KEFI-134154 format. One record per residue (C-alpha): x, y, z; residue in one letter; residue number from 1. Coordinates in steps of 0.25 Angstrom, whole numbers, plus 5000, padded with zeros to 4 digits. Each point is the difference from the previous one (the first is absolute). Last residue first. Layout:
east/north/up/aa/i
X/Y/Z/a/NUM
...
//
This chain:
east/north/up/aa/i
5509/4624/4869/k/383
5013/5007/4996/a/382
4994/5014/4999/v/381
4995/5000/5014/l/380
5013/4993/5005/q/379
5009/5010/4994/i/378
4991/5012/5005/a/377
5001/4994/5014/g/376
5015/4999/4999/m/375
5000/5015/4996/f/374
4993/5003/5013/e/373
5010/4992/5008/r/372
5011/5007/4994/a/371
4994/5014/5003/a/370
4998/4995/5014/m/369
5015/4996/5001/e/368
5004/5014/4995/i/367
4993/5007/5012/p/366
4990/5011/4996/f/365
4993/5004/5013/a/364
5013/5003/5006/e/363
5003/5011/4990/a/362
4988/5008/5006/k/361
5006/5000/5014/k/360
5014/5003/4994/r/359
4995/5013/4993/a/358
4992/5004/5013/m/357
5013/4999/5008/e/356
5007/5008/4989/g/355
4989/5011/5000/m/354
5001/5002/5015/l/353
5016/5001/5000/k/352
5001/5008/4987/l/351
4991/5012/5003/n/350
5007/5013/4996/a/349
5008/4993/4989/l/348
4987/4995/4994/s/347
4994/5014/4998/l/346
5013/5005/4993/n/345
5000/4988/4991/i/344
4985/5002/4996/k/343
5003/5015/4997/d/342
5012/4996/4992/a/341
4992/4990/4992/l/340
4989/5010/4997/e/339
5011/5010/4995/k/338
5007/4990/4992/a/337
4987/4996/4992/d/336
5006/4989/4990/s/335
4986/4993/5001/l/334
4990/5007/5008/g/333
4992/4992/5011/d/332
5011/4998/5010/v/331
4996/4989/5010/v/330
5005/5003/5014/f/329
5006/4992/5012/g/328
4995/4989/5009/e/327
4990/5009/5007/h/326
5000/5014/4994/g/325
4993/4995/4987/n/324
4995/4986/5001/e/323
5009/4990/4993/i/322
4997/4986/4996/l/321
4994/5003/4986/e/320
5012/5008/4998/a/319
5007/4987/4999/v/318
4995/4999/4985/g/317
5009/5012/4997/n/316
4994/5009/4990/n/315
4994/5009/5011/k/314
5014/5004/5003/t/313
5009/4997/5012/t/312
5004/5005/5013/i/311
5004/4990/5011/v/310
5001/5000/5015/p/309
5011/4991/5005/i/308
4998/4988/5010/g/307
5008/4990/4993/s/306
4987/4993/4995/a/305
4996/5013/4994/m/304
5013/5001/4993/a/303
4998/4985/4995/e/302
4986/5004/4995/l/301
5006/5012/4991/t/300
5012/4991/4995/a/299
4990/4990/4995/n/298
4994/5010/4991/s/297
4986/4995/4995/f/296
4996/5003/4986/p/295
5010/5011/4999/d/294
4998/5012/4991/y/293
5005/5014/5000/l/292
5007/4998/5013/t/291
5002/5011/5010/p/290
5007/4990/5010/l/289
5004/5006/5013/v/288
5003/4992/5013/f/287
5002/5008/5012/l/286
5010/4999/5012/d/285
5011/4992/4994/s/284
5012/4992/5006/a/283
4991/4987/5003/a/282
4994/5001/4986/y/281
5014/5000/4996/f/280
5004/4988/5008/k/279
4988/4992/4994/e/278
5006/5002/4986/i/277
5011/4989/5003/d/276
5002/4997/4985/k/275
5002/5015/4996/q/274
4999/5005/4985/t/273
5006/5013/4998/g/272
5003/5009/5012/l/271
4998/5015/4994/f/270
5001/5009/5012/i/269
4993/5013/4999/i/268
5000/5013/5009/k/267
5014/5005/4994/d/266
4993/5000/4986/s/265
4990/5010/5005/v/264
5004/5012/4992/r/263
4988/4999/4990/l/262
5009/4999/4988/k/261
5009/4991/5007/e/260
4989/4991/5004/a/259
4995/5000/4985/l/258
5014/4996/4996/a/257
5000/4988/5010/r/256
4986/4996/4995/y/255
5005/5000/4985/k/254
5012/4992/5003/n/253
4994/4990/5009/t/252
4997/4989/4990/d/251
4992/4989/5007/g/250
5000/4990/5011/k/249
4994/5003/5014/g/248
5003/5006/5013/v/247
4999/5015/5001/i/246
5003/5006/5014/l/245
4995/5014/5002/t/244
5007/5008/5011/k/243
4992/5010/5008/i/242
5001/5013/5008/d/241
4985/5004/5001/r/240
4992/5010/4992/k/239
4999/4992/4987/i/238
4997/5009/4988/l/237
5014/4998/4994/p/236
4997/4985/5000/m/235
4988/5000/4992/a/234
5007/5001/4987/h/233
5008/4988/5004/i/232
4988/4992/5004/l/231
4993/5003/4986/t/230
5012/4995/4993/e/229
5000/4987/5007/l/228
4986/4997/4996/g/227
5000/4985/5000/k/226
4998/4999/4985/r/225
5012/5009/4997/e/224
5009/4993/5010/f/223
4998/4986/4995/g/222
5004/4992/5012/s/221
4994/5004/5013/g/220
5003/5004/5015/v/219
4999/5015/5004/f/218
5004/5003/5015/l/217
4999/5013/5007/l/216
5010/5001/5011/a/215
4998/5011/5011/k/214
5012/5007/5005/s/213
5003/5001/5015/g/212
5014/4994/4999/k/211
5006/5002/4987/p/210
5000/4989/4990/m/209
5014/4994/4997/d/208
4994/4988/4992/l/207
5007/4990/5009/n/206
4995/5008/5012/n/205
4986/4999/4996/r/204
5001/4985/4998/t/203
5007/4998/5013/d/202
4989/5008/5008/d/201
4988/4994/4993/r/200
5005/4985/5000/w/199
4996/4992/5012/k/198
4991/5010/5008/e/197
4993/5004/4987/k/196
4997/4986/4996/n/195
4990/4999/5011/g/194
4990/5008/4992/p/193
4999/4987/4991/s/192
5002/4995/4986/f/191
5007/4987/5001/r/190
4989/4995/5010/a/189
4988/5006/4993/l/188
5004/4994/4987/d/187
4990/5007/4991/v/186
4987/4997/4992/g/185
4997/5001/4985/n/184
4986/5004/5001/y/183
4991/4989/4994/i/182
4988/5005/4992/i/181
4993/4990/4991/m/180
4995/5003/4986/i/179
4990/4991/4992/k/178
4989/5005/5008/d/177
5002/5014/4995/e/176
4997/4996/4986/p/175
5012/5005/4991/v/174
4996/5012/4991/a/173
5014/5001/4995/y/172
5004/5015/5003/h/171
4990/5003/5012/r/170
5000/4986/5006/i/169
5015/4999/5000/i/168
5001/5014/5006/q/167
4990/4997/5011/e/166
5008/4988/5004/r/165
5013/5007/5000/v/164
4994/5011/5009/m/163
4994/4989/5009/k/162
5014/4995/5003/s/161
5009/4988/4998/n/160
4991/4995/4988/a/159
4999/4985/4999/i/158
4994/4996/4986/i/157
4992/4986/4999/l/156
4996/4992/4988/k/155
5010/5007/4991/t/154
4994/5001/4986/n/153
4995/5015/4999/k/152
5010/5006/5009/f/151
5011/4992/4993/l/150
4996/5004/4986/k/149
4999/5015/5002/k/148
5012/5000/5009/e/147
5008/4993/4989/l/146
4996/5010/4989/n/145
5003/5012/5009/l/144
5014/4994/5003/i/143
5003/4998/4985/a/142
4995/5014/4996/i/141
5008/5006/5011/h/140
5013/4993/4996/l/139
4997/5002/4985/p/138
5000/5016/5003/n/137
4991/5006/4990/i/136
4988/5005/5008/k/135
5009/5003/5012/f/134
5009/5008/4992/s/133
4990/5011/4998/l/132
4997/5002/5015/k/131
5015/5001/5001/k/130
5001/5011/4990/y/129
4990/5008/5008/f/128
5009/5001/5012/p/127
4996/4991/5013/g/126
4990/5002/5010/t/125
4986/4998/4993/k/124
5005/4989/4990/s/123
5009/4994/5011/r/122
4987/4998/5009/i/121
4993/4993/4988/q/120
5012/4991/4997/l/119
4999/4996/5015/w/118
4985/4997/4999/e/117
5002/4991/4987/a/116
5012/4993/5007/h/115
4990/4995/5012/c/114
5007/4997/5012/g/113
5014/4993/5001/e/112
4996/4990/5011/g/111
4988/4996/4991/a/110
5000/4986/5006/r/109
4995/4991/4989/y/108
4993/4987/5003/i/107
4997/4988/4991/d/106
5012/5003/4991/q/105
5004/4999/4985/c/104
4999/5015/4995/t/103
5012/5007/5006/t/102
5002/5013/5007/r/101
5008/4995/5012/e/100
4997/4996/5014/f/99
4994/4987/4994/s/98
4993/4989/5007/i/97
4997/4987/4994/i/96
4991/4990/5008/c/95
4998/4985/5001/d/94
5012/4998/4990/y/93
5002/4990/4989/v/92
5014/4996/4997/m/91
5005/5001/4986/s/90
5002/4990/4988/g/89
4986/5001/4995/q/88
4994/4996/5013/g/87
5008/4995/5012/k/86
4993/4991/5010/v/85
5000/5006/5014/g/84
4990/4990/5006/n/83
4989/5003/4990/p/82
5002/5010/4988/a/81
4993/5013/5001/k/80
4995/5006/4987/s/79
5004/5015/5000/r/78
5011/5000/4990/v/77
5008/5012/5004/p/76
5013/4993/4997/n/75
5009/5008/5010/v/74
5012/5000/4989/r/73
4992/5005/4988/s/72
4992/5011/5007/k/71
5013/5004/5007/a/70
5006/5001/4986/n/69
4990/5009/4994/i/68
4999/5009/5012/d/67
5015/5001/5002/f/66
5001/5003/4985/t/65
4991/5012/5000/l/64
5006/5006/5012/t/63
5015/4998/4996/s/62
4997/5005/4986/l/61
4994/5013/5005/f/60
5010/5002/5011/s/59
5011/4999/4989/t/58
5012/4991/4997/f/57
4995/4989/5010/p/56
4994/4990/4991/i/55
4994/4991/5011/i/54
5001/4985/5005/n/53
4992/4995/5011/v/52
5008/4990/5009/k/51
4993/4991/5010/h/50
5003/5000/5015/f/49
4996/4990/5010/t/48
4998/5005/5014/i/47
5003/4993/5013/g/46
5014/5006/5002/e/45
5002/5013/4993/e/44
5008/5003/4988/d/43
5001/5015/4996/v/42
4992/5003/4987/w/41
5001/5006/4986/q/40
4991/4997/4989/n/39
4989/4995/5008/a/38
4989/4989/5002/f/37
4999/4995/5015/v/36
4995/4987/5004/h/35
4995/4997/5014/i/34
4994/4987/5005/e/33
4991/5003/5012/h/32
5003/4994/5014/g/31
4995/5011/5009/a/30
5014/5005/5003/n/29
5002/5001/4985/k/28
4988/5009/4999/l/27
5003/5009/5011/h/26
5015/5001/4995/q/25
4994/5004/4986/i/24
4991/5011/5006/l/23
5011/5005/5009/t/22
5010/5002/4988/q/21
4989/5005/4991/l/20
4998/5012/5011/y/19
5014/5002/5001/r/18
5001/5002/4985/e/17
5004/5015/4999/a/16
5012/4997/5010/g/15
5005/4988/4993/g/14
5003/4988/5009/h/13
4992/4990/4992/i/12
5006/5005/4987/s/11
4992/4998/4987/f/10
5002/5008/4988/r/9
4989/4998/4990/k/8
4990/4994/5010/k/7
4989/4989/4997/i/6
4996/4991/5011/f/5
4995/4986/4998/a/4
4993/4992/5011/l/3
4999/4985/5002/r/2
4990/4998/5011/m/1
//
């Protein structure tokens, strides 16, 4: 089959797109012809790239023009030409798969969740003026319009959690049988409890961590949405000697100031983005992500595969895989520092057994299985 993928910024080695990397590799190995429509990319053998121009000056213009130009470039005319004959100046594809909010695909993977749900959460947790701004901000208006069109017109929607499927149905009245759930999956070889023997001591020594201290790990870019403020507020309530490792991209000034105010700045290490993230899982004892909204946090599943218990919120799709007191804990209250601290204290008292159960649960979701399920979805739509 000739397959078209739409991804605004495509890097087959990108941390957030390991799922897409494995999917495309499986499709290439199976002999399918792969085309990627993107604005930015890293060249990869066996993939044909097509430039999609955007107006980059604002997020609103970037989002809007990417959809318009992707539609023009991918040529969504659905009449198939025999033997690969070109139609209307463009190739004809057996299936068009989009990983972005666009309106020209056969399959849309809702990896960013449901924007209408995110705005609803922000309205409840943010200041009053933010709620007003959502109604007039052209970016939010554009995204909501795109969601409305794509959820109505796309043949098949792939959600990465039951949570996201339910939100799409609730906000857009999409028929349930039009949405397929495929969990992201994890590389069980790269993220393994065995990494502790290879990297734990060296990584902790490089960070000047005291022997005997426990390491909490937070991984996520977009600190506000990922709940970093709640984690810092919880730290004075943690009974053990800890260090908290913060991995991710974002402005740290606000959070450094908060840590100073709460007198926990000596317990936090800001590490920025890290290429070899598996070394930090190996160095850590407990993964904590008190996120306001995460359709399915790859980092949470990676931590579980690494043999680390996890604590997250009910607004993380991965929470569906966690049984309280087994693989970790799911926090009910968003921004509830006391509840979070209580769960951290409970987890620190039972790390070994919970870590073993976390790994066992992750083993049921290998990334290769996710890729095979996605291939099955493509074959279903392309018939």
